[in-house]
C-alpha positions as CSV (number, residue, x, y, z in Angstrom):
1,X,101.4,94.5,116.0
2,X,100.1,92.2,113.3
3,X,96.7,90.5,113.5
4,X,96.2,88.3,110.5
5,X,92.4,87.7,111.2
6,X,91.6,91.2,111.7
7,X,90.1,92.1,108.3
8,X,87.4,89.4,108.0
9,X,84.7,89.2,105.3
10,X,81.4,91.0,106.8
11,X,79.6,88.1,104.1
12,X,80.2,86.0,106.9
13,X,78.4,87.7,109.7
14,X,75.1,86.7,110.5
15,X,72.8,88.3,108.8
16,X,74.0,92.1,108.7
17,X,75.9,92.0,105.4
18,X,74.8,93.8,102.4
19,X,76.4,95.7,99.4
20,X,77.5,98.8,100.9
21,X,79.9,100.8,98.3
22,X,77.8,103.6,98.3
23,X,77.1,104.3,102.2
24,X,79.9,106.5,103.0
25,X,82.4,108.4,100.6
26,X,85.5,106.6,101.7
27,X,84.4,103.2,100.1
28,X,84.1,103.6,96.6
29,X,87.1,106.3,96.3
30,X,89.1,104.9,98.4
31,X,88.8,100.8,96.6
32,X,89.0,102.4,93.5
33,X,91.3,104.8,94.1
34,X,93.9,102.1,95.1
35,X,93.0,100.1,92.0
36,X,93.6,103.2,89.3
37,X,97.4,104.2,89.9
38,X,98.5,100.1,89.8
39,X,96.9,99.8,86.4
40,X,97.7,103.3,85.1
41,X,101.0,103.0,86.1
42,X,101.3,99.8,84.6
43,X,100.2,101.1,81.6
44,X,102.7,103.9,81.5
45,X,105.8,101.8,81.7
46,X,104.6,100.0,78.6
47,X,104.3,103.6,77.1
48,X,108.0,104.8,78.4
49,X,109.5,101.6,77.5
50,X,108.1,102.1,73.7
51,X,106.0,98.8,74.2
52,X,102.6,99.7,73.2
53,X,101.6,101.7,70.1
54,X,98.6,103.5,72.0
55,X,98.6,106.9,73.1
56,X,96.8,108.0,75.9
57,X,94.5,111.6,75.0
58,X,97.7,113.9,76.2
59,X,101.2,113.6,75.6
60,X,103.0,110.6,77.6
61,X,104.7,112.7,80.1
62,X,102.0,114.9,81.0
63,X,99.7,112.2,81.2
64,X,101.7,109.9,83.7
65,X,101.9,112.7,86.0
66,X,98.5,113.9,85.8
67,X,96.8,110.6,86.1
68,X,99.0,110.0,89.3
69,X,97.5,113.9,90.8
70,X,94.7,114.8,89.5
71,X,93.3,110.6,88.9
72,X,94.9,109.0,91.8
73,X,95.8,111.6,94.7
74,X,92.8,113.5,94.0
75,X,90.6,110.5,94.9
76,X,92.2,109.7,97.9
77,X,91.7,113.5,98.5
78,X,87.9,112.9,97.3
79,X,87.4,109.8,99.7
80,X,89.2,111.4,102.9
81,X,87.1,115.0,102.7
82,X,84.0,113.2,102.0
83,X,84.5,111.1,105.6
84,X,86.1,114.0,107.3
85,X,83.4,116.6,106.7
86,X,80.5,115.0,108.0
87,X,82.7,114.5,111.1
88,X,83.7,117.9,111.2
89,X,80.7,119.4,110.4
90,X,77.7,117.3,111.6
91,X,76.4,117.6,108.6
92,X,74.8,114.5,106.3
93,X,77.6,112.1,104.6
94,X,77.2,112.0,101.0
95,X,75.7,108.4,100.0
96,X,73.4,106.6,97.5
97,X,72.9,108.2,94.4
98,X,74.2,111.3,94.6
99,X,77.4,109.3,95.8
100,X,77.2,107.4,92.5
101,X,77.1,110.6,90.3
102,X,80.1,112.1,91.8
103,X,82.2,108.9,92.1
104,X,80.9,108.2,88.3
105,X,82.3,111.6,87.6
106,X,85.5,110.7,88.6
107,X,85.4,107.2,86.7
108,X,84.0,108.8,83.7
109,X,87.3,111.1,83.5
110,X,89.7,108.0,84.2
111,X,87.9,106.1,81.2
112,X,88.4,109.3,79.2
113,X,92.1,109.8,79.6
114,X,92.6,106.3,77.9
115,X,90.5,107.4,75.2
116,X,92.2,109.6,72.2
117,X,89.3,112.1,72.4
118,X,91.4,115.2,74.2
119,X,88.4,117.3,74.2
120,X,85.9,114.4,76.0
121,X,89.0,113.5,78.4
122,X,89.0,117.4,79.2
123,X,85.2,118.0,79.7
124,X,84.6,115.3,81.9
125,X,88.1,115.5,83.7
126,X,87.5,119.1,84.6
127,X,83.9,118.6,86.4
128,X,85.1,116.4,89.2
129,X,87.0,119.0,91.5
130,X,84.5,121.9,91.2
131,X,82.0,119.5,92.0
132,X,83.8,117.8,94.9
133,X,84.2,121.5,96.2
134,X,80.3,122.5,95.8
135,X,79.3,119.0,97.6
136,X,81.6,120.0,100.4
137,X,81.6,123.8,100.7
138,X,78.3,124.6,101.9
139,X,78.7,122.6,105.3
140,X,82.6,123.1,105.6
141,X,81.7,127.2,105.4
142,X,78.4,127.5,107.4
143,X,79.7,125.5,110.3
144,X,83.7,125.1,109.9
145,X,84.6,127.5,107.6
146,X,87.4,129.6,109.7
147,X,89.2,125.6,110.4
148,X,88.8,124.4,107.3
149,X,87.4,126.9,104.4
150,X,91.0,126.4,103.1
151,X,90.5,122.8,102.1
152,X,88.0,124.1,99.8
153,X,90.1,127.2,98.3
154,X,92.5,124.2,98.1
155,X,90.1,122.1,96.1
156,X,89.4,125.6,93.9
157,X,93.1,126.1,93.2
158,X,93.6,122.4,91.9
159,X,90.8,122.6,89.6
160,X,92.4,126.0,88.5
161,X,95.7,123.9,88.1
162,X,93.6,120.8,86.3
163,X,92.6,123.5,83.5
164,X,96.1,124.8,82.9
165,X,97.3,121.0,82.4
166,X,94.5,121.0,80.0
167,X,95.4,124.3,78.2
168,X,98.9,124.2,78.4
169,X,99.3,126.8,81.1
170,X,96.7,128.9,79.4
171,X,99.5,130.3,76.6
172,X,101.3,131.5,79.3
173,X,105.2,130.1,78.7
174,X,106.3,130.1,82.2
175,X,103.1,128.3,83.5
176,X,103.2,125.2,80.7
177,X,101.4,121.7,81.6
178,X,104.6,120.8,83.2
179,X,105.2,123.9,85.4
180,X,101.3,123.3,86.6
181,X,101.8,119.8,87.3
182,X,104.7,121.1,89.4
183,X,102.8,123.7,91.3
184,X,99.8,120.9,91.8
185,X,103.0,118.9,93.5
186,X,103.4,121.4,96.0
187,X,99.4,122.2,96.6
188,X,99.5,118.2,97.6
189,X,102.6,118.5,99.4
190,X,100.8,121.8,101.7
191,X,97.7,119.5,102.2
192,X,99.6,116.6,103.5
193,X,101.3,119.5,106.0
194,X,97.8,120.5,106.9
195,X,96.0,117.6,107.0
196,X,98.8,115.1,108.1
197,X,99.7,117.7,110.9
198,X,96.4,117.0,112.5
199,X,96.1,113.5,112.3
200,X,99.6,112.3,112.6
201,X,99.8,113.0,116.7
202,X,96.2,112.4,116.9
203,X,96.7,108.8,115.8
204,X,99.9,108.6,117.2
205,X,98.7,109.0,120.8
206,X,95.4,106.8,120.2
207,X,97.5,103.8,118.5
208,X,100.2,103.8,121.0
209,X,98.1,104.0,124.0
210,X,95.9,101.5,122.4
211,X,99.6,99.2,121.8
212,X,100.1,99.4,125.2
213,X,103.0,102.2,125.1
214,X,101.7,105.4,125.2
215,X,103.8,108.6,124.4
216,X,103.5,112.3,125.1
217,X,103.1,114.7,122.3
218,X,102.8,118.5,123.6
219,X,101.2,120.8,121.1
220,X,103.6,123.6,119.6
221,X,101.7,126.1,117.8
222,X,104.5,128.1,116.9
223,X,106.4,125.3,115.4
224,X,103.1,124.3,113.4
225,X,102.6,127.5,112.0
226,X,106.1,127.6,110.6
227,X,105.7,124.3,109.1
228,X,102.6,125.7,107.2
229,X,103.9,128.8,106.4
230,X,107.0,127.6,105.0
231,X,104.9,125.7,102.3
232,X,102.7,127.8,101.8
233,X,105.3,130.4,100.8
234,X,107.1,127.6,98.8
235,X,103.4,126.9,97.2
236,X,103.2,131.0,96.3
237,X,106.7,131.1,94.9
238,X,106.1,128.0,92.4
239,X,102.7,129.4,91.4
240,X,104.0,133.2,90.3
241,X,107.2,131.4,88.8
242,X,109.7,132.4,91.3
243,X,113.2,132.7,90.8
244,X,114.6,128.9,90.9
245,X,116.7,129.6,93.8
246,X,114.1,131.4,95.4
247,X,111.5,128.7,95.1
248,X,114.5,126.5,96.3
249,X,115.4,128.4,99.1
250,X,111.9,128.1,100.3
251,X,111.8,124.5,99.7
252,X,114.8,123.9,101.9
253,X,113.1,126.2,104.7
254,X,110.3,124.2,104.5
255,X,112.2,120.9,104.9
256,X,114.0,122.3,108.1
257,X,110.4,123.6,109.6
258,X,108.6,120.2,108.8
259,X,111.7,118.0,109.8
260,X,111.0,119.9,113.4
261,X,107.6,119.2,113.1
262,X,108.1,115.4,112.4
263,X,110.8,115.3,115.2
264,X,108.4,116.4,117.5
265,X,106.0,113.1,117.3
266,X,108.4,110.8,118.1
267,X,108.2,108.6,115.2
268,X,110.8,106.2,116.1
269,X,108.5,104.8,119.0
270,X,106.3,103.4,116.9
271,X,108.1,100.8,115.3
272,X,105.4,98.2,116.6
273,X,102.6,99.4,115.3
274,X,102.1,99.4,111.5
275,X,99.3,102.0,111.3
276,X,101.2,104.3,112.9
277,X,104.8,104.0,111.6
278,X,103.4,104.3,108.1
279,X,102.1,107.5,108.6
280,X,105.1,108.5,110.5
281,X,107.0,107.5,107.1
282,X,104.7,109.3,104.3
283,X,105.5,112.5,106.4
284,X,109.4,111.9,106.6
285,X,109.4,111.5,102.8
286,X,107.5,115.3,102.5
287,X,110.7,116.4,104.6
288,X,113.0,114.6,102.2
289,X,111.1,115.6,99.2
290,X,111.5,119.1,100.0
291,X,115.3,118.9,100.9
292,X,116.1,117.2,97.6
293,X,113.9,119.3,95.7
294,X,114.8,122.8,97.4
295,X,118.7,121.7,97.1
296,X,118.4,120.4,93.4
297,X,117.1,124.2,92.4
298,X,119.3,126.2,94.7
299,X,122.4,123.9,93.6
300,X,121.2,123.5,89.8
301,X,122.1,119.6,90.3
302,X,121.0,118.0,87.3
303,X,119.7,114.8,89.2
304,X,116.2,115.0,87.3
305,X,112.7,114.3,89.4
306,X,114.3,112.6,92.3
307,X,112.9,115.6,94.5
308,X,109.2,115.1,92.6
309,X,109.5,111.4,92.8
310,X,110.2,111.8,96.6
311,X,107.4,113.9,97.2
312,X,104.9,111.9,94.8
313,X,105.9,108.5,95.0
314,X,107.3,108.2,98.5
315,X,105.1,111.1,100.6
316,X,102.1,110.9,98.7
317,X,101.8,107.3,98.0
318,X,102.8,106.4,101.4
319,X,100.8,108.5,103.6
320,X,97.8,107.7,101.0
321,X,98.0,104.3,101.4
322,X,98.6,104.6,105.4
323,X,95.3,106.8,105.5
324,X,93.2,105.0,103.5
325,X,94.3,101.6,105.8
326,X,93.6,103.2,108.8
327,X,90.4,105.1,108.2
328,X,89.2,101.9,106.5
329,X,89.3,100.0,109.5
330,X,87.8,102.6,111.6
331,X,84.9,103.7,109.5
332,X,83.9,100.3,109.3
333,X,83.8,99.4,113.0
334,X,87.3,97.0,112.7
335,X,89.9,96.8,115.2
336,X,92.9,99.2,114.1
337,X,95.3,96.8,113.7
338,X,97.2,96.5,110.3
339,X,97.5,92.2,109.1
340,X,100.6,91.0,107.5
341,X,99.4,91.8,104.2
342,X,98.9,95.8,104.8
343,X,102.2,95.7,106.4
344,X,103.9,94.4,103.6
345,X,101.8,97.0,101.2
346,X,103.6,99.9,103.3
347,X,107.0,98.1,103.0
348,X,106.6,97.6,99.2
349,X,105.5,101.4,98.7
350,X,108.4,102.0,100.3
351,X,110.9,100.2,98.1
352,X,109.1,101.4,95.4
353,X,109.5,105.0,96.3
354,X,113.0,104.4,97.4
355,X,113.7,102.8,94.1
356,X,112.2,105.7,91.6
357,X,114.0,108.2,93.8
358,X,117.2,106.2,93.1
359,X,117.0,105.5,89.7
360,X,118.5,108.9,88.1
361,X,121.4,108.4,89.8
362,X,121.6,104.5,88.7
363,X,123.3,105.0,85.8
364,X,123.3,102.1,83.6
365,X,120.4,100.5,85.8
366,X,117.9,103.7,85.5
367,X,115.6,101.8,83.4
368,X,115.8,98.5,85.8
369,X,115.5,100.8,88.6
370,X,112.3,102.4,86.8
371,X,110.4,99.6,86.2
372,X,111.2,97.6,89.4
373,X,110.0,100.9,91.1
374,X,106.4,100.8,89.2
375,X,106.3,97.0,90.1
376,X,106.9,97.6,93.7
377,X,104.5,100.3,93.8
378,X,101.9,99.0,91.9
379,X,101.8,95.6,93.9
380,X,101.5,97.7,97.3
381,X,98.2,99.1,96.1
382,X,97.2,95.9,94.5
383,X,97.3,94.4,98.0
384,X,95.3,97.0,99.6
385,X,92.7,96.8,96.9
386,X,92.4,93.2,97.4
387,X,92.6,92.7,100.9
388,X,90.1,95.6,101.5
389,X,87.9,94.4,98.6
390,X,85.4,92.7,101.4
391,X,85.6,95.6,103.9
392,X,84.9,98.5,101.3
393,X,82.8,96.5,99.5
394,X,80.3,95.2,102.2
395,X,78.5,96.5,105.2
396,X,80.1,96.8,108.5
397,X,80.2,93.5,110.5
398,X,78.3,95.4,113.8
399,X,75.2,96.7,111.5
400,X,76.2,100.0,112.0
401,X,75.7,102.5,109.2
402,X,79.0,103.8,107.3
């Protein structure tokens, strides 16, 4: 369902518009969290090609992975949790100067990432996730700890892994910066499994009902538990540097369990509703990424980072874009319909991820595939940034807070 005029500029609304960037957590983090990966990815490609004499605050290959996870994905996670936690707990949403301060801390870390000052980068960057956990933790633990306390623990684990990247594994050879980044990928995969397991079926039911073609998804606790536990075991094996064959086997088991879960959501019936099929596509990438990563480790395949990029560029990129698109509409009082630009962004991120996954298998075309993948992927998030700029910058057209 396409609706070319669904995203209107609230500045045109009569007397009810105003600057609202810091009225809710999703606004600054989704807006600038969409701009940042496009900018940093283009910078990374120029470094990778050898076209830039400038070097970032970390070794370039570590910097790229770090900023995609702890810059881009962490911003999206912050925007989601700052919006979801008030709904889960009934606590007041973070806004105004307190939100400015938290966002400013994230932004300062991103600016420092481009400066030749590793110590400054480390100090600023390592503050963000603990502060986010401190902001969200009390309400979650006091009012909703049994169900959502795990998410605060995940924030603290990510903070520890971020420190491991900065300190290159705290001197542990088996847990260097590259290994810490791989574990962080497993953590974000776990988050997609937990959060996606809640929102994909719920949004599918709602979206398909609005589209006039309702579906029925029967919950199955055993399937959900198997999907989560298998990924948790994969995460723990990665965290404690288990034998590669064990990590690979657990990744394959997680792929199978999550495939069963994913199949029950009937994504093939959602192809007319972009805000729904994009979520399914993101979860499908999770299954594909786990399967490739598992096969790579179990069979010792020499295919580079294919599995990691299926998870990062594919699952993380697609799911984040889909959630930002839907949540931004829903929380600003607009119809839950994707226009042609955002539908195009979903396709762009899919093409970009596909090209990046295929690149190591492309032989002499590998370089061209990587550069093309970066352009498509960056274009997807730039499309979101410019299309949603008025939505996230200005107040709701209905005059309600949020």
